[in-house]
Every structure is written in C-alpha cells, then in structure tokens.
MIVEX-165414 format. One record per residue (C-alpha): residue number from 1; y negated, z, x. Coordinates in steps of 0.25 Angstrom, whole numbers. Each point is the difference from the previous one (the first is absolute). Example, Ala and Ser with C-alpha at 12.3 -4.5 7.8 and 13.67 -1.06 7.14 Angstrom:
2
 seq     v     w     u
   1    18    31    49
   2   -14    -2     6
END
This chain:
191
 seq     v     w     u
   1   107   166   137
   2    11     1   -11
   3     0   -11   -10
   4    10     5   -11
   5   -11     4   -10
   6    -8   -12     3
   7    12    -8    -4
   8     2     8   -13
   9   -14    -3    -3
  10     4   -15    -1
  11     9     3   -12
  12   -12    -4    -8
  13     1   -14     5
  14    15    -2    -4
  15     0    -5   -15
  16    12     1    -9
  17     6    -9   -10
  18    -3   -12     9
  19     9   -10    -9
  20    -7     4   -13
  21   -14    -4    -5
  22    -7    14    -1
  23   -12     2    -8
  24    -3    12     9
  25     5     1    15
  26     8    12     4
  27     1     4    14
  28    11     9     6
  29   -10    11     3
  30    -4     2   -14
  31    14    -3    -5
  32     5    12    10
  33   -10     9    -6
  34     4    -3   -14
  35    15     2     4
  36    -4    13     6
  37    -6     5   -13
  38    11    -4    -8
  39    11     5     9
  40    -7    13     1
  41     0     0   -15
  42    15    -3    -1
  43     3    11     9
  44    -8    10    -7
  45     6    -4   -14
  46    14     2     7
  47    -4    14     4
  48    -7     4   -13
  49     9    -6   -10
  50    13    -3     6
  51     3    11     9
  52    -3    -7    13
  53    -3     6    13
  54    -8   -12     7
  55   -12     1    10
  56    -9    -9    -8
  57   -10     0    11
  58    10    -5    10
  59     4   -11   -10
  60   -15    -4    -2
  61    -2    -1    15
  62    13    -8     2
  63    -6    -9   -11
  64   -13    -2     7
  65     7    -5    12
  66    11    -8    -7
  67    -6   -14     3
  68    -4     3    14
  69     9   -11     7
  70    -8   -10    -8
  71   -12     1     9
  72     8    -8     9
  73    10    -8    -9
  74    -9    -3   -12
  75     5     2   -14
  76    13    -8    -2
  77     1    -3   -15
  78    12     6    -7
  79     7   -12    -4
  80     1    -4    15
  81     2    13     5
  82    12     2    -8
  83     5   -14    -2
  84    13     3     7
  85     6    11     9
  86    -3    -7    13
  87   -14    -1    -3
  88    -1    14    -5
  89     6     6    12
  90    -8    -9    10
  91   -13     5    -7
  92     5    14     0
  93     2    -1    15
  94   -14    -6     2
  95    -6    11    -8
  96     7    10     9
  97    -5    -7    12
  98   -14    -1    -5
  99     0    15    -3
 100     6     4    14
 101   -11    -9     6
 102   -11     6    -8
 103     5    14     4
 104    -2    -3    15
 105   -15    -1    -3
 106     0    15    -2
 107    -1    10    11
 108    14     4     3
 109    -2    14    -5
 110    -3    -5   -14
 111    11   -11    -1
 112    11     9    -5
 113    -8     6   -11
 114    -4   -14    -5
 115    14    -6     2
 116     5    10   -11
 117   -10    -6    -9
 118     0   -15     4
 119    15    -1     1
 120     3    10   -11
 121    15     2    -2
 122     6    -6   -12
 123     1    13    -8
 124    -4     6   -13
 125   -15    -1     4
 126     1   -14     4
 127     6    -3   -14
 128   -12     6    -7
 129    -9    -9     9
 130     8   -12    -4
 131    -1     4   -15
 132   -15     1     1
 133     0   -14     7
 134     7    -7   -11
 135    -9     8   -11
 136   -13    -5     8
 137     5   -14     0
 138     2     1   -15
 139   -14     6    -1
 140    -5   -12     7
 141     7    -9   -10
 142    -7     8   -12
 143   -13    -3     7
 144     2   -14     2
 145     6    -3   -14
 146   -11     8    -7
 147   -10    -9     7
 148     7   -12    -6
 149     7    -4    12
 150    14    -6    -5
 151     4    -1    15
 152     5    15    -1
 153     7     0   -14
 154    14    -3     6
 155    -2     9    12
 156    -4    11   -10
 157    13    -1    -8
 158     9    -1    13
 159    -7    12     6
 160     1     8   -13
 161    15    -3     0
 162     1     5    14
 163    -7    13    -3
 164     9     2   -13
 165    12    -2     9
 166    -4    12     9
 167     5    10   -10
 168   -10    10     6
 169    -5    11   -10
 170   -12     1     8
 171    -3   -15     0
 172     3     0   -15
 173   -10    11    -3
 174   -11    -7     8
 175     3   -13    -7
 176     0     7   -14
 177   -12     9     2
 178   -10    -7    10
 179     2   -15     1
 180    -5    -4   -14
 181   -14     6     4
 182     0   -11    11
 183    -1   -10   -11
 184   -13     6    -6
 185   -14    -5     2
 186   -11     9     6
 187    -5     3   -14
 188    14     3    -5
 189     2    10    12
 190   -13     7    -3
 191     3     1   -15
END
C-alpha cells in the first residue's frame, strides 16, 4: 500500500491565512489549483505575446504540487516564514525533508518522476509558479476586501507592490487584462 496520493488528498484540510480573519476559508488544495491555472496562463501569455518558449503544461503541474510539503508541515504564515534568514532557511530545510519523506511513500519506480515535480529546480518554470502564487494571494485579498473584510486591505497593498516589483511583462499583462474582472459580481461578469 502506497500512501503518497492519500497524503496529497489531505491538502484540503490545510487552511491558509491562519493569522488573518478570513470571510471564506482557503485550503492549499484549492489554492494550488488556482495557482496552476494562473501559472499556465502566465506561461501561455509569455509564449504568445513575448516570444517565450515555455512548457505551460509542465509549469501548471509544478504549480499543482508546489504546496505538497505542507501536508506534513502545515502552512506557516508568510510573516513568520520570512521573519529572518535563519527561520527562512530552517523552514526551507523542513519543506525539503517533508517532500523527501512524501516521495518515499511512492513505489520506487515512480519516485524519480515525482521528485522532478515536488522538488522542482529553481529555474524559469519555478519563477512562473512563484509569480502565480503571489497573484493568487492578491486575488484572495480582492475577494476578502470585496466582502467587506478590512483585515486584508494592507495585505492587498503590500502584495500589489510585490507584484509590481517583479518587472515581468507576463505578470503585468495578466494584471492589466484579467485581474480587474475578479472584482466583478456574478451579474457584472454575465453582462
């Protein structure tokens, strides 16, 4: 009996934004799906509009698995995770340990394939996953602020500044052309 996928199924129990009062809870399973969709879009935008040669499907798969370690570690809030270099490095080591432990829950013949995804190299594809991860945090802030939750106002400003600092034409294109629609109501979307 191999337990890898059963552990991944538990992503639905790991909530994000634990230090913030959220109107709607978000778990790492639904977050990962949204990051995969946005990462795929960013890669496709790069290929279509900016001469990129990215594998959008590979990027989307890496995004689906980008929070895998958290089924063992839980979601450590960003202000704690990046409080200082010592904590950041220790947490990265813990994430690596968790991913390696999870990979042992696969048949040996599958481990190398999933290792390429779970422990994806910090390359250009990884950069697009990180861009998408930050955009999705911003989208969460939009949802919460639109529901009257002032708890997310400052986070929205901070994350917007982080996104602007990327200097990525793909990110800028996505922000300029798609993000404003996330502020619309269902009736406005259908109009």
